Backbone bond lengths (Angstrom), bond angles and torsions (degrees), N, CA, C in turn:
res aa  C-N    CA-C-N  psi(-1)  N-CA   C-N-CA  omega(-1)  CA-C   N-CA-C  phi
1 M - - - 1.447 - - 1.519 109.26 -
2 R 1.312 116.87 136.74 1.462 120.96 -179.53 1.523 110.40 -85.06
3 I 1.307 114.97 148.25 1.464 120.42 174.19 1.523 106.89 -86.28
4 P 1.333 119.11 123.41 1.464 121.34 -174.26 1.525 114.17 -56.60
5 E 1.325 118.66 -33.77 1.472 120.47 -177.63 1.522 112.29 -68.19
6 T 1.320 117.49 -28.67 1.463 120.06 -176.84 1.524 112.27 -105.76
7 R 1.305 117.15 10.98 1.456 121.27 -175.93 1.532 111.31 -75.62
8 S 1.309 115.59 130.41 1.466 119.33 175.43 1.519 108.39 -87.07
9 E 1.300 115.76 169.90 1.459 120.05 178.91 1.523 109.45 -63.52
10 D 1.312 115.64 139.03 1.465 119.56 177.92 1.517 110.48 -70.24
11 L 1.301 115.24 141.79 1.459 120.18 177.09 1.525 109.04 -78.55
12 P 1.326 116.69 150.33 1.463 118.28 175.57 1.528 109.46 -67.93
13 P 1.321 117.15 154.51 1.462 118.98 179.54 1.527 111.50 -60.58
14 M 1.314 115.72 140.27 1.454 120.51 -179.98 1.526 109.04 -81.56
15 R 1.311 116.32 134.43 1.473 120.29 177.39 1.518 108.86 -81.93
16 V 1.319 114.60 129.26 1.462 121.21 -178.43 1.514 107.71 -127.91
17 N 1.313 116.50 135.88 1.452 120.54 175.82 1.523 107.52 -83.12
18 T 1.324 116.11 96.84 1.461 120.31 -174.92 1.520 112.67 -68.08
19 V 1.326 117.47 -29.69 1.467 119.37 178.93 1.530 109.29 -63.71
20 T 1.319 117.42 -45.16 1.465 121.16 178.58 1.520 110.39 -64.16
21 M 1.327 116.49 -40.45 1.456 120.78 179.93 1.537 110.51 -60.84
22 F 1.332 116.67 -47.51 1.460 119.91 179.03 1.529 111.37 -68.91
23 L 1.329 117.76 -33.21 1.460 120.96 178.36 1.526 110.61 -62.51
24 V 1.320 116.94 -45.07 1.468 121.05 179.64 1.527 110.00 -62.12
25 G 1.324 116.65 -43.63 1.457 119.71 178.34 1.517 112.31 -63.88
26 T 1.330 116.63 -40.04 1.460 120.83 179.79 1.523 110.69 -66.16
27 V 1.319 117.14 -40.54 1.470 120.62 176.88 1.526 109.89 -61.89
28 A 1.326 117.53 -38.50 1.469 120.46 177.82 1.532 110.53 -62.76
29 W 1.347 116.85 -40.16 1.469 119.72 177.71 1.527 111.17 -67.42
30 V 1.331 117.93 -35.31 1.464 120.88 177.76 1.529 109.53 -65.78
31 V 1.318 116.76 -42.73 1.466 120.23 177.18 1.526 109.86 -61.47
32 G 1.332 116.31 -43.03 1.464 120.16 177.21 1.517 111.68 -60.40
33 L 1.327 116.64 -40.63 1.462 120.86 178.85 1.524 110.69 -63.22
34 V 1.326 117.38 -42.44 1.462 120.74 178.91 1.530 110.21 -62.00
35 V 1.323 116.72 -43.20 1.469 120.56 178.95 1.525 110.27 -62.29
36 V 1.334 116.52 -45.18 1.466 120.29 179.80 1.527 110.53 -62.55
37 L 1.321 117.19 -42.60 1.463 119.77 179.32 1.527 111.77 -65.57
38 L 1.333 117.41 -37.33 1.468 120.44 176.41 1.520 110.93 -65.56
39 L 1.326 116.94 -41.67 1.464 119.91 177.97 1.525 110.62 -64.32
40 R 1.320 116.41 -39.94 1.471 120.48 178.74 1.538 109.84 -64.66
41 A 1.337 117.27 -39.57 1.461 120.86 -179.94 1.527 111.43 -66.27
42 R 1.331 116.96 -27.56 1.470 120.53 179.11 1.519 112.06 -84.44
43 G 1.345 116.41 1.71 1.451 118.88 173.91 1.515 115.85 102.50
44 H 1.314 118.32 1.62 1.463 120.02 178.56 1.525 108.98 -73.39
45 D 1.324 115.57 136.34 1.457 120.30 179.94 1.522 108.55 -87.03
46 L 1.311 115.70 110.81 1.467 120.92 -179.11 1.516 109.05 -112.57
47 G 1.307 115.94 145.87 1.463 120.73 -179.75 1.516 111.70 -83.89
48 G 1.306 116.83 -108.52 1.454 121.69 -174.60 1.515 114.03 -98.05
49 E 1.314 117.58 21.68 1.462 119.87 -176.20 1.520 112.90 -63.04
50 V 1.329 117.24 -35.71 1.467 119.84 179.33 1.525 109.43 -63.80
51 R 1.326 116.22 -44.19 1.476 119.51 179.19 1.520 111.69 -64.16
52 I 1.322 116.73 -36.63 1.462 120.14 178.63 1.525 109.97 -63.95
53 C 1.332 116.95 -46.06 1.471 120.43 178.91 1.522 111.30 -63.19
54 L 1.327 116.90 -42.63 1.465 119.67 179.22 1.531 111.05 -64.18
55 T 1.329 116.59 -37.97 1.464 119.85 176.76 1.525 110.56 -63.58
56 G 1.324 117.55 -42.16 1.459 120.94 177.28 1.520 112.00 -60.98
57 I 1.323 116.30 -39.41 1.467 120.81 178.90 1.526 110.37 -65.84
58 V 1.335 116.62 -45.22 1.471 119.98 -179.94 1.524 110.67 -63.33
59 V 1.323 117.31 -44.20 1.467 120.23 178.72 1.529 109.99 -62.17
60 G 1.323 117.14 -40.02 1.467 120.31 178.18 1.524 112.18 -63.59
61 L 1.333 116.54 -41.84 1.469 119.71 178.17 1.530 110.85 -64.58
62 L 1.332 116.49 -42.09 1.467 119.44 176.62 1.528 110.87 -63.15
63 G 1.319 116.26 -38.91 1.463 120.33 176.98 1.518 112.36 -63.02
64 M 1.330 116.58 -38.17 1.469 119.51 177.63 1.518 110.97 -65.65
65 L 1.329 116.96 -40.10 1.470 119.69 176.60 1.520 110.88 -62.63
66 W 1.319 116.16 -44.20 1.463 120.79 178.46 1.531 110.52 -62.43
67 G 1.330 116.46 -44.68 1.461 120.78 -179.44 1.514 112.57 -63.37
68 A 1.336 117.00 -38.49 1.471 119.98 177.96 1.522 110.37 -64.14
69 G 1.322 116.54 -40.31 1.467 119.59 176.77 1.520 111.66 -64.11
70 Q 1.315 116.80 -41.27 1.467 120.87 177.56 1.532 110.80 -60.95
71 Q 1.328 116.48 -42.53 1.463 119.95 179.86 1.522 111.53 -64.74
72 R 1.342 116.96 -40.37 1.467 119.74 177.90 1.523 111.11 -63.26
73 R 1.336 116.87 -43.27 1.464 120.33 179.03 1.528 111.06 -64.55
74 A 1.322 117.14 -40.20 1.465 120.84 179.18 1.527 110.80 -65.29
75 A 1.334 117.05 -38.73 1.468 120.79 178.97 1.516 110.51 -65.48
76 R 1.333 116.68 -39.38 1.473 119.77 177.76 1.516 111.88 -65.81
77 R 1.334 116.31 -38.10 1.473 119.60 179.27 1.525 111.56 -66.39
78 E 1.338 117.32 -34.70 1.461 120.77 -178.65 1.518 112.33 -72.73
79 R 1.327 117.68 -21.84 1.472 120.73 179.66 1.461 111.41 -76.99
C-alpha cells in the first residue's frame, strides 16, 4: 500500500497490442507441441504433454479473439 503523502503521480495505462501478445504465446505453444510430437515419435513415453500444448493453443486463440474485440471497441471509443 502506498503512503498518500509520498505518492507520485500515477502513470497513464500502457497500450499493449494484446493480439500480438497472444499470438507470440500461441506460437510458443505450437513450437512446444512440435517438440513433444517429435519426442513421442522417437519413442519417449510422454503423459499429457500433448493435451497441455493443445490447451495452450486453444487458450491463445481465444485470447486473440478477445484481444481483437478489445481493439475494435477501443477504436470505436477513440472516434
